[in-house]
C-alpha positions as CSV (number, residue, x, y, z in Angstrom):
1,M,140.3,47.3,96.3
2,M,143.5,48.8,97.6
3,E,145.7,51.6,96.2
4,L,149.5,51.7,96.1
5,A,150.9,55.2,95.4
6,L,154.4,56.4,94.4
7,V,155.2,60.1,94.2
8,I,158.2,61.5,92.4
9,I,159.2,65.2,92.8
10,S,162.4,66.6,91.3
11,T,163.9,69.8,89.8
12,L,165.8,69.4,86.6
13,F,166.9,71.0,83.3
14,P,164.7,71.3,80.3
15,A,162.7,68.1,79.7
16,S,161.4,66.7,76.5
17,V,159.6,63.4,76.9
18,I,158.3,60.9,79.3
19,L,159.0,57.2,78.5
20,I,157.2,54.2,80.0
21,L,158.8,50.9,79.4
22,P,158.4,47.3,80.6
23,S,162.2,46.9,80.5
24,G,165.2,48.3,82.3
25,P,165.6,52.0,83.0
26,M,166.9,54.2,80.2
27,I,169.3,57.0,81.0
28,G,167.5,60.2,81.7
29,V,167.2,62.7,84.4
30,I,164.7,60.6,86.4
31,S,164.2,56.8,86.3
32,E,161.5,55.4,88.5
33,V,160.4,51.8,88.8
34,V,156.8,50.8,89.6
35,D,156.3,47.1,90.5
36,I,152.8,46.2,89.4
37,P,151.4,43.2,91.3
38,P,149.8,40.3,89.4
39,G,146.3,41.0,90.8
40,F,146.1,44.7,89.8
41,S,143.1,46.2,88.0
42,A,144.4,49.5,86.8
43,V,147.3,51.9,86.9
44,S,146.9,55.7,86.9
45,I,149.7,58.1,86.1
46,A,149.4,61.9,86.7
47,L,152.3,64.1,85.5
48,N,152.6,67.8,86.2
49,S,155.2,70.2,85.0
50,D,155.9,73.7,83.8
51,V,157.2,72.3,80.5
52,D,154.8,72.3,77.6
53,I,156.1,70.7,74.4
54,V,153.3,70.6,71.8
55,R,155.1,68.5,69.1
56,I,158.4,66.8,68.5
57,N,159.4,65.9,65.0
58,G,160.8,62.5,64.3
59,L,159.6,61.0,67.6
60,D,159.2,57.3,66.9
61,V,159.9,55.2,69.9
62,E,157.8,52.8,72.0
63,Q,155.6,54.3,74.8
64,C,157.1,57.8,74.4
65,F,155.1,60.9,75.1
66,P,156.1,64.6,74.6
67,M,156.1,66.4,78.0
68,Q,153.2,68.8,78.7
69,K,152.0,70.7,81.7
70,N,149.4,68.1,82.6
71,I,149.4,64.5,81.5
72,T,147.0,61.9,82.8
73,M,147.1,58.3,81.8
74,K,145.3,55.2,82.9
75,F,146.1,51.6,82.0
76,T,143.9,48.7,82.8
77,N,144.9,45.1,83.1
78,K,143.7,44.6,79.6
79,Q,146.3,47.1,78.3
80,I,149.5,46.3,80.3
81,F,150.8,43.4,82.2
82,P,152.1,43.1,85.8
83,G,155.8,43.3,86.7
84,A,158.4,46.1,86.9
85,W,157.7,49.2,84.7
86,Y,160.1,52.0,84.4
87,I,159.3,55.7,84.0
88,G,162.1,57.8,82.6
89,L,162.2,61.6,82.0
90,F,164.5,62.7,79.2
91,N,165.9,66.1,78.1
92,G,167.2,64.9,74.8
93,I,166.0,62.7,71.9
94,G,168.1,61.0,69.3
95,A,171.7,61.6,68.5
96,T,172.3,64.4,70.9
97,R,175.3,65.3,73.0
98,T,175.1,63.5,76.4
99,Q,177.5,65.8,78.3
100,S,178.1,69.6,78.1
101,K,181.5,70.8,79.0
102,M,180.7,74.4,78.8
103,I,178.5,75.6,81.6
104,N,175.0,76.0,80.4
105,R,172.7,77.4,83.0
106,G,169.3,77.3,81.4
107,R,165.9,77.6,83.1
108,E,165.0,74.9,85.5
109,Y,161.8,73.0,85.3
110,S,159.8,71.3,87.9
111,F,158.4,67.8,87.5
112,S,156.1,65.8,89.7
113,A,154.5,62.4,89.1
114,N,151.9,60.4,91.0
115,V,151.6,56.8,90.2
116,S,148.7,54.8,91.8
117,V,148.0,51.1,91.4
118,D,144.6,49.7,92.0
119,A,144.8,46.1,93.1
120,C,142.2,43.6,94.1
121,I,142.5,42.4,97.7
122,N,141.3,39.0,96.8
123,S,143.7,37.3,94.3
124,M,140.8,35.3,92.9
125,M,139.1,38.5,91.7
126,T,140.1,40.7,88.7
127,G,138.6,43.4,86.5
128,E,138.6,47.2,86.7
129,F,136.1,47.0,89.6
130,C,137.4,43.7,91.0
131,N,134.1,42.0,90.2
132,N,135.3,39.1,87.9
133,T,136.3,35.8,89.4
134,V,139.5,34.2,88.2
135,Y,139.7,30.4,88.4
136,P,143.4,29.2,88.6
137,L,144.2,26.0,86.8
138,S,146.1,23.8,89.2
139,C,148.7,21.6,87.5
140,T,150.2,18.2,88.2
141,T,152.9,16.2,86.3
142,Y,151.1,13.7,84.1
143,E,152.1,11.1,81.6
144,V,151.4,12.2,78.0
145,Y,149.2,9.3,76.9
146,K,147.0,9.1,80.0
147,S,144.9,12.1,78.9
148,N,142.1,10.8,76.8
149,A,141.0,14.3,75.8
150,L,144.4,15.2,74.5
151,K,145.6,11.8,73.3
152,D,144.7,12.5,69.6
153,T,146.6,15.8,69.6
154,V,149.7,14.6,71.3
155,M,151.9,12.5,68.9
156,R,155.4,13.4,70.1
157,P,157.6,10.3,70.3
158,L,160.4,12.3,72.0
159,M,158.1,14.1,74.5
160,E,159.2,13.1,78.0
161,N,156.4,14.4,80.1
162,A,153.4,16.7,80.3
163,I,151.8,18.9,82.9
164,T,148.0,18.7,83.1
165,C,146.1,21.6,84.6
166,K,142.5,21.7,85.6
167,S,140.2,24.0,87.5
168,N,139.1,23.0,91.0
169,L,135.5,23.1,89.7
170,D,135.0,20.3,87.3
171,T,132.1,21.7,85.3
172,F,131.0,25.2,84.4
173,C,127.5,26.0,83.0
174,V,127.1,29.5,81.5
175,E,124.6,31.2,79.3
176,E,125.4,33.4,76.3
177,G,127.3,36.6,77.1
178,V,128.7,35.2,80.4
179,I,132.5,35.0,80.5
180,N,134.6,32.7,82.7
181,T,138.2,33.8,83.4
182,Y,141.0,31.4,84.1
183,S,144.7,31.8,84.9
184,L,147.6,29.4,84.1
185,D,151.2,29.8,85.4
186,I,153.9,28.5,83.1
187,T,157.1,28.2,85.1
188,N,159.6,26.6,82.6
189,V,160.4,26.7,79.0
190,A,157.8,24.5,77.2
191,E,157.4,23.3,73.7
192,E,153.6,23.4,73.5
193,L,150.5,24.4,75.4
194,T,147.1,22.8,74.6
195,I,143.8,24.2,75.9
196,N,140.7,22.1,75.4
197,A,137.1,22.0,76.5
198,V,135.7,18.5,77.3
199,N,132.3,17.1,78.1
200,I,130.5,19.9,76.3
201,R,126.8,19.7,76.8
202,F,123.7,21.8,77.4
203,N,121.8,22.1,80.6
204,N,118.6,20.3,79.4
205,T,117.7,17.4,77.2
206,T,116.0,19.4,74.5
207,S,119.1,21.5,74.0
208,N,121.3,18.5,73.9
209,N,119.4,17.2,70.9
210,A,120.7,20.3,69.0
211,S,124.3,19.9,70.1
212,S,125.5,19.3,66.6
213,A,124.5,22.7,65.4
214,N,127.1,24.4,63.3
215,D,126.5,28.0,64.4
216,F,127.2,27.4,68.1
217,K,130.7,28.4,69.3
218,L,132.6,28.1,72.5
219,M,135.2,30.8,72.0
220,C,138.5,30.8,73.9
221,F,140.8,33.9,74.1
222,A,144.2,33.8,75.7
223,R,146.7,36.5,76.5
224,H,150.1,36.5,78.2
225,G,150.4,38.7,81.3
226,A,147.2,40.7,80.8
227,M,143.5,40.1,80.6
228,P,142.3,39.2,77.1
229,S,139.1,40.3,75.3
230,E,137.4,39.5,72.1
231,S,139.2,42.4,70.4
232,L,142.5,42.2,72.2
233,H,144.2,38.9,72.7
234,D,147.2,36.8,71.7
235,Y,145.5,33.5,70.8
236,S,142.0,32.4,70.0
237,S,140.1,29.3,69.0
238,D,136.6,27.8,68.9
239,L,136.9,24.9,71.4
240,T,133.9,23.1,69.8
241,K,136.1,22.6,66.7
242,G,139.3,21.6,68.5
243,P,141.8,22.6,71.1
244,L,143.8,25.9,71.2
245,I,147.4,25.0,70.6
246,I,150.1,27.5,71.5
247,R,153.6,26.8,70.3
248,S,156.5,27.8,72.6
249,P,154.4,29.6,75.2
250,L,156.0,32.4,77.2
251,I,157.0,31.9,80.8
252,G,154.7,33.7,83.2
253,R,150.9,33.9,83.8
254,L,148.5,33.3,80.9
255,Y,144.9,34.6,81.2
256,I,142.2,32.7,79.5
257,I,138.5,33.6,78.9
258,V,135.8,31.3,77.6
259,S,132.4,32.4,76.4
260,P,129.6,30.8,74.3
261,F,128.3,32.5,71.2
262,N,125.1,32.1,69.1
263,L,123.1,30.2,71.6
264,T,120.0,32.5,71.2
265,K,120.3,32.2,67.4
266,E,120.6,28.5,67.5
267,F,117.6,27.7,69.9
268,G,115.6,30.8,69.0
269,G,113.8,33.5,71.0
270,T,113.0,33.5,74.7
271,R,113.4,29.8,75.0
272,G,116.9,29.9,73.7
273,S,117.9,32.6,76.3
274,D,117.5,30.0,79.1
275,V,119.9,27.6,77.5
276,K,123.3,27.2,79.2
277,V,126.4,25.4,78.0
278,C,128.3,23.2,80.4
279,Y,131.9,22.2,79.9
280,S,135.2,21.3,81.6
281,L,138.4,23.2,80.8
282,E,141.6,21.3,80.6
283,S,145.1,22.3,79.6
284,Q,148.4,20.5,79.1
285,V,151.9,21.8,79.0
286,L,154.2,19.6,76.9
287,Q,157.9,19.7,77.7
288,C,160.9,18.2,75.9
289,P,163.5,16.0,77.4
290,L,166.6,17.6,78.9
291,G,168.8,19.0,76.2
292,K,166.1,19.0,73.5
293,A,163.7,21.6,72.2
294,G,162.1,22.8,69.0
295,P,159.5,21.1,66.7
296,N,159.1,17.4,67.8
297,C,161.9,18.0,70.3
298,T,164.5,17.2,67.7
299,M,166.8,20.2,68.2
300,G,169.5,20.8,70.7
301,S,168.9,23.0,73.7
302,Y,171.6,24.2,76.2
303,T,171.2,26.0,79.5
304,L,173.8,28.7,80.0
305,Q,175.5,29.1,83.4
306,T,176.6,32.5,84.7
307,V,180.4,33.1,85.1
308,L,181.2,36.4,86.9
309,T,183.9,38.5,85.3
310,R,186.8,39.2,87.6
311,G,186.8,42.7,89.1
312,S,183.6,43.5,87.3
313,R,180.6,45.6,88.4
314,P,177.5,43.9,89.8
315,F,175.7,41.6,87.4
316,E,178.4,41.8,84.7
317,S,179.2,38.3,83.6
318,Y,179.4,36.0,80.6
319,Y,177.5,32.7,79.9
320,L,178.7,29.3,78.9
321,P,176.9,26.0,78.2
322,I,176.7,23.8,81.2
323,G,178.9,20.7,81.0
324,E,180.6,21.6,77.7
325,G,184.0,22.4,79.2
326,A,184.4,25.8,77.7
327,S,187.2,27.8,79.4
328,S,186.7,31.2,78.0
329,A,183.9,33.6,77.2
330,N,183.8,32.3,73.6
331,F,182.6,28.8,73.0
332,P,182.6,26.9,69.7
333,L,179.3,26.2,67.9
334,E,180.1,23.3,65.6
335,P,180.2,20.7,68.4
336,L,176.8,21.9,69.6
337,L,175.4,21.9,66.1
338,N,176.4,18.2,65.7
339,N,174.2,17.4,68.7
340,S,171.4,19.5,67.4
341,S,171.2,18.0,63.9
342,N,171.3,14.3,65.1
343,G,172.9,13.5,61.8
344,V,169.9,14.8,59.7
345,Q,170.9,17.1,56.9
346,T,168.5,19.9,56.4
347,D,168.4,23.6,55.7
348,D,166.5,24.4,58.9
349,I,168.4,23.3,62.0
350,W,168.1,25.2,65.2
351,T,170.3,25.3,68.3
352,Y,168.7,26.9,71.4
353,F,170.3,28.6,74.4
354,T,168.5,29.8,77.6
355,L,169.8,32.1,80.3
356,D,168.4,33.9,83.3
357,L,168.9,37.6,84.1
358,P,168.6,38.1,87.9
359,R,166.5,40.7,89.5
360,G,168.2,44.1,89.6
361,A,170.2,43.4,86.3
362,A,167.8,45.3,84.0
363,G,170.3,48.1,83.8
364,R,172.7,46.0,81.9
365,N,172.9,45.0,78.2
366,I,173.1,41.5,76.6
367,H,176.0,41.4,74.2
368,I,175.9,38.8,71.4
369,R,178.9,38.1,69.2
370,L,179.6,35.6,66.4
371,S,183.0,35.3,64.8
372,S,184.3,32.8,62.2
373,D,187.2,32.3,59.8
374,V,184.7,31.7,57.0
375,K,181.3,33.1,56.1
376,I,178.8,32.8,59.0
377,S,175.8,30.7,58.1
378,Y,173.7,31.4,61.2
379,E,170.7,33.6,61.9
380,V,170.3,34.8,65.5
381,Y,166.9,35.1,67.2
382,A,166.2,36.3,70.7
383,R,163.0,36.1,72.7
384,F,162.1,37.0,76.3
385,G,160.3,34.3,78.3
386,G,160.5,31.5,75.8
387,L,162.2,30.0,72.7
388,P,162.2,32.0,69.5
389,S,161.1,30.8,66.1
390,L,160.6,32.3,62.7
391,D,157.1,33.4,63.7
392,S,157.7,34.6,67.3
393,W,160.8,36.6,68.3
394,D,161.7,39.9,70.0
395,Y,165.0,40.7,68.2
396,Y,166.9,39.0,65.4
397,Y,169.8,39.3,63.0
398,A,169.7,37.4,59.7
399,N,172.0,39.5,57.5
400,K,172.8,43.1,56.7
401,T,169.4,43.8,55.3
402,R,167.2,41.7,57.6
403,K,167.6,42.7,61.2
404,S,165.7,44.4,64.1
405,D,166.3,48.0,62.9
406,Q,162.8,49.1,64.0
407,S,163.6,48.6,67.8
408,M,165.4,51.2,69.9
409,F,166.7,48.4,72.1
410,F,168.6,46.6,69.3
411,M,172.0,48.1,68.6
412,L,174.1,46.5,65.8
413,Y,177.8,47.5,65.9
414,H,179.6,45.3,63.4
415,S,178.2,43.2,60.6
416,S,180.3,41.3,58.0
417,D,180.4,37.9,56.4
418,D,182.6,36.6,59.2
419,N,181.6,38.7,62.2
420,V,178.3,39.7,63.9
421,D,178.2,42.0,67.0
422,F,175.1,43.5,68.5
423,Y,173.5,44.4,71.8
424,I,170.1,44.1,73.4
425,I,169.9,47.3,75.4
426,Y,168.6,47.2,79.0
427,A,167.3,43.6,78.8
428,R,164.4,42.6,80.9
429,E,164.9,40.5,84.0
430,G,164.0,36.9,83.7
431,T,164.5,34.0,81.2
432,W,165.8,34.7,77.7
433,G,165.8,32.2,74.9
434,F,168.3,32.4,71.9
435,G,167.9,30.4,68.8
436,L,170.6,29.9,66.1
437,R,169.2,28.9,62.8
438,H,171.7,27.1,60.6
439,L,170.8,27.7,57.0
440,N,172.8,24.9,55.4
441,T,174.0,22.0,57.5
442,S,174.9,19.7,54.6
443,G,178.5,20.7,54.6
444,Y,179.1,21.9,58.1
445,S,181.9,19.4,58.8
446,S,184.1,20.8,56.1
447,K,183.6,24.4,57.1
448,G,185.6,26.5,59.5
449,Q,185.0,27.1,63.2
450,T,182.5,29.6,64.5
451,A,182.7,31.0,68.1
452,M,179.8,32.5,70.0
453,S,179.9,34.8,73.0
454,L,176.9,35.8,75.3
455,S,177.6,38.3,78.0
456,L,175.9,40.8,80.3
457,E,177.8,44.1,80.1
458,G,177.6,47.7,81.1
459,C,178.2,50.5,78.6
460,P,177.9,49.2,75.0
461,K,181.2,49.1,73.1
462,G,183.1,50.5,76.1
463,C,181.7,54.0,75.2
464,S,183.4,53.7,71.8
465,S,186.7,54.7,73.4
466,H,185.4,58.3,73.6
467,G,184.1,58.4,77.1
468,D,184.0,56.9,80.5
469,C,181.5,54.3,81.7
470,R,179.7,55.4,84.8
471,Y,177.4,53.4,87.1
472,S,174.5,54.6,89.2
473,F,171.2,53.4,90.7
474,D,167.7,54.3,89.7
475,A,165.5,56.3,92.1
476,S,164.1,53.1,93.6
477,G,167.6,51.9,94.5
478,L,166.8,48.4,93.1
479,T,168.5,48.5,89.8
480,S,172.1,49.5,89.0
481,Y,172.5,50.9,85.5
482,S,175.4,52.1,83.4
483,F,175.8,55.1,81.1
484,C,178.5,56.8,79.1
485,S,180.1,60.2,80.0
486,C,181.4,61.3,76.6
487,D,184.3,63.5,75.8
488,R,183.8,67.0,74.4
489,N,183.9,65.8,70.7
490,H,181.4,62.9,71.0
491,G,177.9,62.2,72.1
492,G,175.1,59.7,71.9
493,Y,174.2,56.8,74.0
494,D,177.5,55.1,73.4
495,C,179.7,58.2,72.5
496,S,179.8,56.9,68.9
497,I,178.4,60.1,67.4
498,E,181.0,62.7,66.4
499,I,179.8,66.1,67.5
500,V,182.8,68.2,66.5
501,S,184.6,66.9,63.4
502,H,188.0,68.1,62.2
503,K,187.8,66.2,59.0
504,G,186.4,67.4,55.7
505,Y,185.7,66.0,52.2
506,A,184.8,67.8,49.0
507,P,184.5,66.5,45.5
508,S,185.8,69.6,43.7
509,H,188.4,72.3,44.0
510,Y,185.8,74.9,44.6
511,L,184.2,73.0,47.4
512,V,187.7,72.3,48.9
513,F,188.4,76.0,48.8
514,R,185.0,76.9,50.3
515,S,185.5,74.2,53.0
516,L,188.8,75.6,53.9
517,I,187.3,79.0,54.3
518,E,184.6,77.7,56.5
519,L,187.0,75.6,58.5
520,W,189.3,78.7,59.0
521,K,186.3,80.7,60.3
522,V,185.4,77.9,62.7
523,C,189.0,77.4,63.8
524,A,189.7,81.1,64.1
525,G,186.5,81.6,66.1
526,H,187.4,78.7,68.4
527,I,191.0,80.0,68.9
528,V,189.7,83.5,69.8
529,Q,187.2,82.1,72.2
530,S,189.9,79.9,73.8
531,I,192.3,82.8,74.1
532,F,189.6,84.9,75.8
533,L,188.7,82.2,78.3
534,I,192.3,81.3,79.2
535,A,193.9,84.8,79.1
536,S,191.2,86.6,81.0
537,N,192.4,84.8,84.2
538,A,195.4,87.0,84.1
539,A,193.3,89.5,86.0
540,A,194.1,87.4,89.1
541,I,197.6,89.0,89.0
542,L,196.1,92.3,90.4
543,P,194.7,91.0,93.8
544,A,197.6,88.6,94.1
545,Y,200.2,91.4,93.7
546,W,198.4,93.7,96.2
547,A,198.1,90.8,98.8
548,L,201.9,90.1,98.4
549,R,202.7,93.8,98.8
550,Q,200.7,93.9,102.1
551,K,202.4,90.7,103.2
552,A,199.0,88.8,103.2
553,F,200.6,85.6,102.1
554,A,197.6,83.4,102.5
555,E,195.5,85.7,100.2
556,W,198.5,85.9,97.7
557,I,198.6,82.1,97.4
558,L,194.8,81.8,97.1
559,F,194.5,84.4,94.3
560,T,197.5,83.0,92.4
561,S,196.2,79.4,92.7
562,S,192.6,80.5,91.7
563,G,193.8,82.2,88.5
564,T,196.1,79.4,87.5
565,A,193.5,76.7,88.2
566,S,190.9,78.5,86.2
567,A,193.2,79.0,83.2
568,I,194.2,75.3,83.2
569,Y,190.5,74.2,83.6
570,H,189.4,76.3,80.6
571,A,192.4,75.1,78.6
572,C,191.2,71.5,79.1
573,D,187.6,72.6,78.5
574,V,188.3,74.0,75.0
575,G,190.3,70.9,74.1
576,T,193.9,72.3,74.4
577,W,195.5,70.4,77.2
578,C,194.3,68.6,80.3
579,V,196.9,68.2,83.0
580,L,194.4,66.4,85.3
581,S,190.9,64.9,84.8
582,Y,188.2,67.3,83.8
583,N,186.2,66.8,87.0
584,V,189.2,67.5,89.2
585,L,190.0,70.7,87.3
586,Q,186.4,71.8,87.4
587,F,186.3,71.3,91.2
588,M,189.5,73.2,91.7
589,D,188.4,76.1,89.6
590,F,185.1,76.6,91.4
591,W,186.4,75.9,94.8
592,L,189.3,78.3,94.6
593,S,187.0,80.9,93.0
594,F,184.6,80.6,95.9
595,M,187.4,80.9,98.4
596,A,188.8,84.0,96.6
597,V,185.5,85.8,97.0
598,I,185.1,85.0,100.6
599,S,188.7,85.7,101.6
600,T,188.4,89.1,100.0
601,L,185.6,90.1,102.4
602,V,187.3,88.5,105.4
603,Y,190.5,90.4,104.6
604,L,188.6,93.7,105.2
605,T,188.5,93.0,108.9
606,T,191.4,93.6,111.3
607,I,191.0,90.6,113.5
608,S,193.9,88.4,114.6
609,E,195.3,85.6,112.5
610,V,193.9,83.1,114.9
611,H,190.4,84.2,114.3
612,K,191.0,84.4,110.5
613,R,192.2,80.8,110.4
614,A,189.1,79.7,112.2
615,I,186.8,81.5,109.7
616,H,188.8,80.2,106.8
617,T,188.6,76.6,108.0
618,A,184.9,76.7,108.2
619,V,184.6,78.3,104.8
620,F,186.9,75.7,103.3
621,I,184.5,73.0,104.2
622,L,181.4,74.8,103.0
623,T,182.8,75.9,99.7
624,A,184.2,72.4,99.0
625,L,180.8,71.0,99.4
626,L,179.4,73.6,97.0
627,A,182.1,72.8,94.4
628,A,181.7,69.1,94.7
629,T,177.9,69.1,94.4
630,K,176.4,70.9,91.4
631,A,179.1,73.6,91.2
632,T,177.5,75.3,88.2
633,R,174.3,76.2,90.0
634,S,173.6,80.0,89.9
635,S,172.5,79.8,93.5
636,N,176.0,79.0,94.5
637,I,177.1,82.6,93.7
638,V,174.5,83.9,96.1
639,L,175.6,81.4,98.8
640,V,179.2,82.3,98.4
641,I,178.5,86.0,98.8
642,V,176.3,85.2,101.9
643,F,179.2,83.2,103.4
644,G,181.6,86.1,102.7
645,V,179.3,88.7,104.3
646,V,178.8,86.5,107.3
647,G,182.5,86.1,107.7
648,L,182.9,89.9,107.4
649,L,180.3,90.5,110.1
650,I,181.8,87.9,112.4
651,G,185.2,89.7,112.0
652,W,183.7,93.1,112.9
653,L,181.8,91.6,115.8
654,I,185.1,90.2,117.2
655,E,186.7,93.6,116.7
656,M,183.9,95.5,118.5
657,S,183.7,93.0,121.3
658,S,187.4,93.5,122.1
659,K,187.2,97.3,121.9
660,Y,184.0,97.5,123.9
661,S,185.6,95.4,126.7
662,S,188.5,97.9,127.0
663,L,186.1,100.9,126.8
664,S,183.9,99.5,129.5
665,I,186.9,99.2,131.9
666,G,188.1,102.7,131.1
667,F,184.6,104.1,131.5
668,S,184.1,102.5,134.9
669,L,187.4,103.9,136.2
670,N,187.0,107.4,134.9
671,F,183.2,107.7,134.9
672,L,183.2,110.6,137.5
673,Q,186.2,112.4,135.9
674,S,185.3,112.0,132.2
675,S,183.1,114.6,130.5
676,Q,182.5,112.5,127.4
677,T,179.2,110.8,126.9
678,I,178.3,107.5,125.4
679,K,177.0,109.4,122.4
680,Q,180.3,111.0,121.8
681,R,182.1,107.6,122.0
682,L,179.7,106.2,119.4
683,R,180.5,109.1,117.1
684,E,184.1,108.4,117.5
685,L,183.6,104.7,116.6
686,V,181.7,105.7,113.5
687,K,184.4,108.1,112.5
688,K,187.1,105.4,113.0
689,T,185.1,103.0,110.9
690,L,184.8,105.5,108.1
691,R,188.5,106.3,108.3
692,R,189.5,102.6,107.9
693,F,188.4,102.4,104.3
694,R,189.3,104.2,101.1
695,W,185.8,104.6,99.9
696,G,186.7,105.4,96.2
697,F,188.2,101.9,95.9
698,A,185.3,100.4,97.8
699,L,182.8,102.0,95.4
700,A,184.8,100.7,92.4
701,G,184.8,97.3,93.9
702,F,181.0,97.3,94.2
703,V,180.6,98.5,90.6
704,T,182.9,95.7,89.2
705,L,181.1,93.2,91.4
706,V,177.8,94.1,89.9
707,M,179.3,93.8,86.4
708,A,180.5,90.4,87.3
709,A,177.1,89.3,88.5
710,S,175.5,90.7,85.3
711,S,177.9,88.7,83.1
712,W,177.0,85.6,85.1
713,V,173.3,86.1,84.3
714,L,173.9,86.9,80.6
715,E,175.8,83.7,79.9
716,N,174.3,81.2,77.4
717,S,175.6,78.5,75.2
718,Q,176.3,80.9,72.3
719,T,177.9,83.9,74.2
720,Y,179.5,81.8,77.0
721,W,183.0,82.5,75.9
722,F,182.6,86.3,76.0
723,W,180.6,86.8,79.2
724,H,182.5,84.2,81.2
725,S,185.8,85.8,80.1
726,F,184.3,89.1,81.2
727,W,183.4,87.4,84.5
728,H,187.0,86.4,85.1
729,A,188.2,90.0,84.5
730,T,185.6,91.7,86.6
731,I,185.5,89.4,89.6
732,Y,189.3,89.5,90.1
733,T,189.4,93.3,89.5
734,S,186.6,93.6,92.1
735,S,188.7,91.7,94.6
736,F,191.7,94.0,93.8
737,F,189.6,97.2,94.5
738,F,188.3,95.8,97.7
739,L,191.8,94.9,98.9
740,C,193.0,98.4,98.1
741,S,190.0,99.9,99.9
742,K,191.4,98.8,103.3
743,V,193.6,101.4,105.0
744,D,197.0,100.1,106.2
745,T,196.7,99.5,109.9
746,V,200.0,97.7,110.5
747,R,201.6,99.1,113.6
748,P,205.4,99.7,113.9
749,E,207.4,96.8,115.2
750,N,208.8,98.8,118.2
751,P,206.1,101.3,119.3
752,P,207.1,104.1,121.7
753,P,206.0,103.8,125.3
754,S,202.8,105.5,126.2
755,T,203.2,108.9,127.9
756,D,200.2,108.3,130.0
757,N,201.6,105.2,131.6
758,Y,205.0,107.0,132.0
759,A,203.4,109.9,133.9
760,L,201.3,107.6,136.0
761,T,204.5,105.7,137.0
762,R,206.3,108.9,138.1
763,Q,203.3,110.0,140.1
764,D,203.3,106.7,142.0
765,S,207.0,107.0,142.7
766,F,206.6,110.1,145.0
767,P,206.8,109.3,148.7
768,R,203.5,109.5,150.6
769,N,203.0,111.6,153.8
770,G,202.1,110.1,157.1
């Protein structure tokens, strides 16, 4: 037995549920794919987090579990089937907003998952402990009527061929309680699968005399994709009474177990316990001729070919019937229906379509549309891995009251008498079968034209014209999926849910008056919040004015641009006006704010403009990376302050290095004549440092900086407008105080000559003796 492990570690915002699906990845914070091999025995999933959700009301989706601190799950090959399984972590359930414009820095939660797959090294073995032998049924193409065992059950005049499958071992002899396991691979769409036991006999003559006993059973259980059992199976039959017949079997691997029952009861006591049943297992897959399908192969079947959409994203395409000459994404149904009915008028005619979704396309959605100029008389059925019927389907639409409402992967957008429009969300990779059931074909020739469209698309309904369709890859990098980034007024998977409504309706004058009052409160509150968030950026005028007065033009441009960008960004954020895209405005706001903080600290140094330009260039790159990648993180503020302090220290070091170099030269020349000590020079350096700042303004700058940091911490979704406005005012005011704290050290343009140098020149001009 071997073990395959996958470890997922991530940090994310509050999480709600873990979802495990055998389909494409749903949009969440994390989406991981685990490819389970066919010969696996068990899958173990261990989830650890500091989230603990005890209960969620209204949670009714497939394989969905509320997140807790520790979750351990184990699935055997009797519970799930092999293939690609996706694990998604979500922080919202139902009709919730998918994008938050206002910054909401809540607590972060950690999440880790370990997925281990136990697989049997030998493909012929299976079971939880890899101790059960699987006998594959090898298949060969075979004419229908050459099989004596199945001749009586196969009466299909239109059946073209059959595939007969047998085990390499002709005969199996087993006693009661012993199970033989078989596997059968179905590679193409088939009409019927028949499983039969032939040459049934007992292992001795005495037992054979009782072979006609009524209580003896040779039970057969079959299951698609997973190991069957007596209590968990898809199909079952007593092979002593007749073969097991499976209509429209699914493509993939079918597991079959056969075991005798009631042998001890039939032959009695100890003697009966030695009795074994011998049999040969045989199966036959019946296929219709090309272009035919359905009961007795009398219905039309069409294979759809992929046509890539020009300029589309990967895997996005539409499908057309091969050889029908369709030139657009819509193809007419009536000509195909004529071929399906073969001139027979009945109320139950089917037309089938099959298409293949390639590997990696599970992040896309199948879009099905029907449109007509009269009332549509079709029912649409879809099934993965085979052809649908009234008894077996995955999704369907019959009318407004009969449809697949119970599935979260079925999304109906428009339903009327002459138009049907729905999506299959994140369809599984592989073969899909679609069946159109025509309810009344007796007068189809006199009716209008119906057009059908099958396509593989990204975001459903184009995000309802209320958002942008984005594309990304899941954590494995194998599947590209799409998702909607909604505007501030809409949310939901497809941006179709109105979060903020400006419309109202009331049935009476009282309710109208009351609604107007409530609307006025909401609007007035929204206006006040918008004014605070936008107008508070006027505080940037203070540092910009002081920088201009000191002829620090670079700082003047930076503070002016920062305040302007922040005001425009928040005007767009509250829904007033967007001069650029939201993401661009957000980047400019954060980037210029970061630069304003760092430039304030660098300004406090007295280094040359050459050194300042070097420091600013390095800071430009670092702050741009911070603003472009998760700009709203609280840790960014700490990093920005660290960058600013480092820039300040570098500036001071440059100053001290230049001064100490001149001091060292003067000290070496006048060491014997000078009475000053190194200690005295250091005292003078400290005094000069203290004299270079106005410490009252510096203290005020530190106080307002602490207030700004406190407002950043106190922000939440309810008080964001107030504390973030307070942040604008205090952070710009803090910069103003720090700028004012620097003493003006600008030297006059024409400084007078030094008297020391003048005296030294005169002394050197005297003539020397001798």
